[in-house]
C-alpha angles and dihedrals in degrees: 000000000000124000105239114209129178118211108205140162108169088223130071125233099045095112094250098146093050089047093049090050092047094052090046092053090048092051090049092050088051087061097258119135104239134185125190120201118199110216096178095111111207093001104058118146106166091104088065096042092048094041091235120195112267097225097085120100101170133083134191090271088063089055091052093049094045096246093132142006114270093246092053092060093059115105123206118230139171088286126344128040116256138212109198123216124256116257093237140016118265130196088236090069101095131148090256095048093048091049090052091049092053092050087071090068106033096094094044099057139053092209134023112190119197116208103206120203127241114280128037102264138071111014092013092062093044091053092044091054090057103041129098096193135026137215121194113206115204138166114225098263131105096245095053092042092053093048091043090054090053092049090049091052090054092050089051091050087055090060098263105136101167101073121156138180134242118189108211131196093018113181110193095193096050091043091053088051090056098249094119138029115269123239095263091050092053091048092048092048096049096037089218134131112255115244098175151328121233114199122226106272123180090206089070090067090065096053094093088060106031101023126230091310088086089068095068110136092002131139090238093056091051089052091051090055092050089052092047091051091051090052085057091053095254115145108237126174118245111254120195 
């Protein structure tokens, strides 16, 4: 049975989709069957970040509405499998229908990662209803931390008790200079257990164009592997 984890932030622009993709690639390269589901309806970009094959025409909405078999909707990528998001919201997309859709894949994969959209409605709530665990992604600034705390509270209200924190785009120099919150301040503000820290990496900004291949030998990729190992219960030292 797959571990189902929602990656959420509540706020856009924190690099959550690239981070979700990076962790998914790391899990795949560790030999774990991994599926990523894009819940950003109408704004999905994981097919670009993960360099998905261009032969697929179906999305998870098509599975719900019976337009294709579940296996046909899966897209191949540089690592994990991918279910792309529908281009528009449909009244058939309910918590129950999405749960039934995901059941088609639970026994095939070790991990199913949900990339939730910005905000705390729509696709966020659908993903939250289906997840067993939660990861809040936040940059080390007060706005993102506040919104991340709110998003975490909503996940908890949905019955998700195991919620952890990833600090993304961490810049040690600027943090030391007092421009950003430090790691302890982010942890204290979100009241969440730290799962990992991803350093600021300019290569991540190219992922929407070149895919995750551009991260080869990068600090961000190393951080993604440390996070993936911790998800597997492996003790890995924190590297900043």
